[in-house]
C-alpha positions, 0 to 999 in steps of 0.5 A, a space after each residue: 513330273 509333267 511340265 505344261 508349256 504355255 501355248 502361244 495366243 493365237 492371233 486375233 482374227 480380223 472382223 469382217 463386214 457384210 457386202 454393202 456395195 454389191 448393188 442388191 440390198 437396196 433394190 431387194 428391200 425397196 422392191 419387196 416393200 413396194 410390191 407388198 404395199 402397192 399391191 396391198 393398196 391396189 387390191 384394197 382399192 379394187 375390193 373397196 370399189 367392186 368387192 372381192 372377186 375376179 376383179 381383185 385377182 386381175 388387179 393383183 396380177 396386173 399390179 404384180 406384173 406391171 410393178 415387177 417389170 417396171 421396177 426391174 427396168 428402172 433399177 437396171 437403167 439407174 445402176 447401169 447409168 451410175 456404173 457407166 459414170 463411175 467407169 468414165 471417171 475411172 478412165 479420167 483418173 487413169 489418163 491423168 496418172 499416165 500423163 502426170 504421175 509426179 503430180 498424182 503422187 504429190 496429190 496422194 502424199 498431200 492427202 495422207 498428210 491431211 490425214 495426220 501422217 508426217 510429211 516424210 512418211 506420207 511421201 514414202 507411202 505415196 511413193 510405194 503405192 505409186 510404184 504400181 500403176 494399177 494399185 495407184 489407180 485403185 487408191 486414187 479412185 477410192 480416195 477421190 471417188 469413194 468407190 472400189 473399181 474392182 467392185 462396181 454395182 451390177 445392173 443385172 443383179 440389181 434388176 433381178 433382185 428388184 424383180 424377184 423381191 417385188 413379185 414376192 411382196 406383191 404375192 402376199 395380199 394376192 394369195 388369199 383371193 387365188 383361193 377364193 377369199 370372200 373379203 379383205 380379212 385374210 389379205 389384211 392379216 397376211 399383209 400386216 404380218 409381212 409388213 411388220 416382219 419384213 420391216 423388222 428384218 430390214 431393221 436388223 440388217 441395218 442394226 436398228 431396233 427390230 420392233 421400230 423398223 417393223 412398226 414403221 413399215 406397218 404404219 406406212 403400209 396400212 396407211 396407204 392401203 386404208 387411203 386407197 380402200 377409202 378412195 375405192 369405196 367412194 368411187 364405187 358408191 359414186 359409180 353405183 
């Protein structure tokens, strides 16, 4: 007779989270959408004023280059300034921990009491964390500043993400004219599909309905291009 022994249940694995603080998602999303919408609108305006041709291609390349470098420079400066400010505040906290460790430990204990721990347990937790100065610094920075001192955003990553994403988005409405498109038709189709698709992808990343994100981005992009095309058409008629 065979006896089967019950197998112990394997411990449940802890759930994981996506990286939301690495400094790449916001500039990538903003860069791609800005590149697609702005260059689509720019090319539509030029075509509305002067018709398809070399002018649309030159405008598309100029919009891509100027926008990509501008976005990258802006993201680098923004994230660099933010990171420098965070580092300055972390340095303030480090000095305060060295100058007044007892007061900082009491502050930590009070924080945990305010979150529901009883006084004795809060004191024990604060004392345990404060025994290691570096660990104490990390805890104080996370609790007081809301940032992880070991995972600050990278300005280089933000700039590269923004540059690449803007360039990719700006290429979508430009590609048909590189192959001799005689009108806006193909560019409109490609841009509409890209707007809806990218909006849907971003919505999925942020746990929102994909169709809602796609439609919202589609409406914004097409609206901007329609207004610019109309202004370009009026300008072209006026100049003529």
